[in-house]
C-alpha positions in Angstrom: 0.0 0.4 0.0 1.5 3.2 -1.1 1.8 6.1 1.5 0.2 9.4 0.9 2.0 12.0 -0.9 4.1 14.1 1.2 3.2 18.0 1.2 6.0 20.1 0.1 7.3 21.8 3.2 6.7 25.6 3.5 9.8 27.6 3.4 10.4 29.0 7.2 11.3 33.2 6.2 13.7 34.3 8.4 14.0 37.0 10.6 16.0 39.6 9.2 18.1 40.4 12.3 21.6 41.1 10.6 19.9 44.1 8.6 18.5 45.4 11.4 21.5 45.1 13.2 23.6 46.9 11.0 21.1 49.3 10.8 21.1 49.9 14.9 24.6 49.5 14.9 25.8 52.3 12.4 22.5 54.7 13.8 24.9 54.5 17.3 28.0 55.2 15.5 26.2 58.4 14.0 25.5 59.4 17.4 28.7 59.1 18.8 29.5 62.6 20.7 31.2 65.2 18.6 34.3 66.5 20.2 34.7 70.6 20.2 37.2 73.0 21.1 34.5 74.7 22.7 31.9 73.3 25.0 28.6 73.5 24.1 25.2 71.5 25.5 23.6 68.2 23.9 20.6 70.2 22.4 23.0 72.3 20.4 24.7 69.6 18.9 22.9 70.5 15.5 24.0 73.9 15.5 27.7 72.5 16.1 27.4 69.9 13.0 26.0 73.2 10.9 28.1 75.4 11.7 31.4 73.1 10.4 29.7 72.0 7.6 29.2 75.7 6.7 32.7 76.1 6.1 34.8 72.9 6.5 35.2 72.2 2.3 36.0 76.2 2.0 39.6 75.1 2.2 39.6 72.7 -0.6 37.1 74.4 -2.4 39.4 75.1 -5.6 39.8 71.0 -6.0 36.4 70.7 -6.5 36.3 70.9 -10.9 39.3 67.8 -10.2 36.5 66.0 -8.4 33.6 66.4 -10.9 36.0 66.1 -14.0 37.7 62.7 -12.9 34.2 61.7 -11.9 33.1 62.3 -15.3 36.3 61.1 -17.2 35.5 57.7 -14.9 32.1 57.6 -16.4 33.2 57.8 -19.6 35.6 55.0 -19.1 33.0 52.2 -18.2 31.1 53.4 -21.0 33.8 53.0 -23.6 35.2 49.6 -22.2 32.6 48.0 -20.0 34.2 45.4 -17.6 37.6 46.9 -17.6 37.5 49.9 -14.6 36.3 47.6 -11.5 39.1 48.0 -9.8 39.7 52.0 -10.8 35.9 52.9 -9.9 36.1 51.3 -6.5 39.5 53.3 -5.7 37.9 56.2 -6.9 35.2 55.7 -4.5 37.2 54.7 -1.4 39.7 57.2 -2.0 36.9 59.8 -1.9 35.7 58.6 1.2 38.9 59.1 2.7 39.0 62.5 1.9 35.9 63.5 3.7 37.5 63.0 6.6 39.3 66.0 6.0 36.5 68.3 4.2 33.5 67.0 6.1 34.3 65.6 9.4 36.4 67.8 11.0 37.8 71.8 10.6 37.8 75.2 12.6 34.8 76.9 13.3 34.4 80.9 14.3 31.8 79.8 17.0 32.9 76.5 18.6 36.7 76.5 17.7 38.3 73.3 16.2 34.8 70.6 16.0 35.3 66.6 14.8 32.3 64.5 13.7 33.2 61.6 15.6 30.7 59.6 13.9 31.4 60.7 11.0 34.9 60.4 10.9 35.3 56.9 11.7 32.3 55.9 9.0 34.5 57.6 6.3 37.6 55.9 7.2 35.6 52.4 7.1 34.4 53.2 4.0 37.1 54.4 2.5 38.8 51.1 3.6 35.8 48.9 2.6 35.5 50.0 -0.9 40.1 50.3 -1.1 39.6 46.4 -0.2 37.4 46.1 -3.1 39.5 47.6 -5.4 42.6 45.3 -4.0 40.3 42.0 -3.9 38.6 43.4 -7.4 35.4 42.8 -6.8 33.7 45.1 -8.5 33.0 44.6 -12.3 32.2 48.0 -13.5 29.9 47.6 -16.6 26.8 49.9 -16.7 23.3 47.6 -17.5 20.2 49.2 -19.0 18.3 51.0 -16.1 14.6 50.5 -15.1 12.2 53.1 -15.5 12.4 53.6 -11.4 16.3 53.6 -12.0 16.0 56.4 -14.5 14.6 58.6 -12.0 16.4 58.4 -9.4 19.6 59.1 -11.8 17.5 62.4 -12.2 17.8 62.7 -7.8 21.6 61.9 -8.7 22.6 64.2 -10.9 20.6 67.2 -8.9 23.1 65.9 -5.9 26.0 66.2 -8.0 24.9 69.5 -9.2 23.9 70.9 -5.6 21.8 73.8 -7.0 21.6 76.2 -3.9 22.9 79.3 -2.2 23.0 80.7 1.3 21.5 84.4 1.0 21.0 85.7 4.6 21.0 82.7 6.4 18.6 81.0 4.4 19.6 78.0 2.1 17.7 79.5 -1.6 17.4 77.0 -4.9 19.8 78.3 -7.3 20.3 76.5 -11.0 23.5 78.3 -12.2 24.6 75.6 -14.9 28.5 76.7 -13.7 27.5 74.9 -10.2 27.7 71.6 -12.4 31.6 72.1 -12.0 32.2 74.3 -9.2 30.0 73.4 -6.5 32.6 72.4 -3.7 29.3 69.7 -1.9 30.0 66.9 -4.6 32.9 64.7 -3.4 33.1 67.0 -0.5 29.9 66.5 1.3 29.1 62.7 2.4 25.3 63.8 1.4 25.7 65.2 -2.1 28.3 62.7 -2.8 27.1 59.6 -2.0 24.0 59.7 -4.2 26.4 59.7 -6.8 28.4 56.8 -5.9 25.7 54.7 -5.6 23.5 55.3 -8.5 26.6 54.2 -10.6 27.2 51.2 -8.1 23.2 50.3 -8.8 23.9 50.6 -12.8 26.8 47.8 -12.2 24.6 46.0 -9.9 24.4 42.8 -9.8 28.6 42.3 -9.8 28.7 44.6 -6.8 30.6 43.4 -3.5 27.2 43.1 -1.1 27.8 43.7 2.1 29.8 47.1 1.1 27.3 48.1 -0.9 24.6 47.6 2.0 26.9 48.9 4.4 27.4 52.4 2.2 23.7 52.7 1.6 22.5 51.9 5.1 24.5 55.1 6.3 23.4 56.9 3.3 19.8 56.3 4.5 20.5 57.2 8.5 21.9 60.2 7.7 19.3 61.1 5.2 16.9 60.5 8.1 18.6 63.1 10.1 18.9 65.4 7.6 15.1 66.0 7.0 15.0 67.8 9.7 15.7 71.0 7.4 12.0 70.6 6.8 10.8 71.9 10.0 12.9 75.3 9.6 11.6 77.2 6.6 15.2 79.0 5.8 16.2 75.8 5.1 13.6 73.4 3.3 15.6 73.7 0.2 18.8 71.4 1.6 15.8 69.4 2.9 14.9 68.8 -0.2 18.1 68.4 -1.4 18.7 65.3 0.9 15.6 63.8 -1.2 18.6 62.1 -3.5 20.3 60.0 -0.5 17.2 59.4 0.6 15.8 57.3 -1.8 18.6 56.5 -3.5 20.1 54.7 -0.5 16.8 52.9 0.0 16.6 51.2 -3.3 20.3 50.6 -2.8 19.6 48.4 -0.1 16.9 46.1 -1.6 18.4 46.2 -4.9 19.7 42.2 -5.8 23.5 41.6 -5.7 25.5 38.8 -6.6 29.0 39.0 -4.5 31.1 38.7 -8.0 34.4 36.5 -7.8 37.8 38.3 -7.7 38.3 37.3 -11.2 35.5 38.8 -12.6 35.6 41.9 -11.3 37.4 43.0 -13.9 40.4 41.3 -14.6 41.3 43.0 -17.5 44.9 45.1 -16.9 43.9 48.5 -16.0 40.3 47.7 -14.6 
């Protein structure tokens, strides 16, 4: 007598504890106390950060066109020879995150003296090391696939972040769509919140052959910092800055969920020069 046919087992969904722990860990890192030469009460933390970010990139502003031209040249190389420049793209991203330590994690302010954003400094160092490791291991295949309709919308947001169309007039952040800012604004390449959306968009277009863990860590932190900057919406004089953080919020959120396959080192772009 034949036994009854066995019913297929329903796969048990595992609780996504890894992404949650990742988010919580980096959220705690982002809350590390600042180091300031002039003591300040905890409720003034945001004012300390804003005071620093308004001036931290000024000593390096003259190099802004260099970073923009370098990025455009890198995109051109990937379009010209897909699959060859994975090492270069990962290395460039890593080096730029290390540069952010100088341009937006520390600096001298008039109100608080020398300031260090501790959590940001640690984060930029970590991201720099991770992406440089990806370049060393050759685990990124830089070849842009055809974007989906949704991704075309995200590309538009990435271009907005690259442009950074704003001006500070009388202490208020206002829209300023000056075409010259496409090449002269010091925000892209020197500010995390304007640089990360562009990097993530380039990496999204290279999926699925990107280092999964490094992409997720970058996206999670982009999402965290975007959430913090939503507070700009509550201040009439800074609402436009809140709007300019939408690229970071939405692109990071998408990058956290886009399908990714960890490529083997040999498939990351083994052709010399990549």
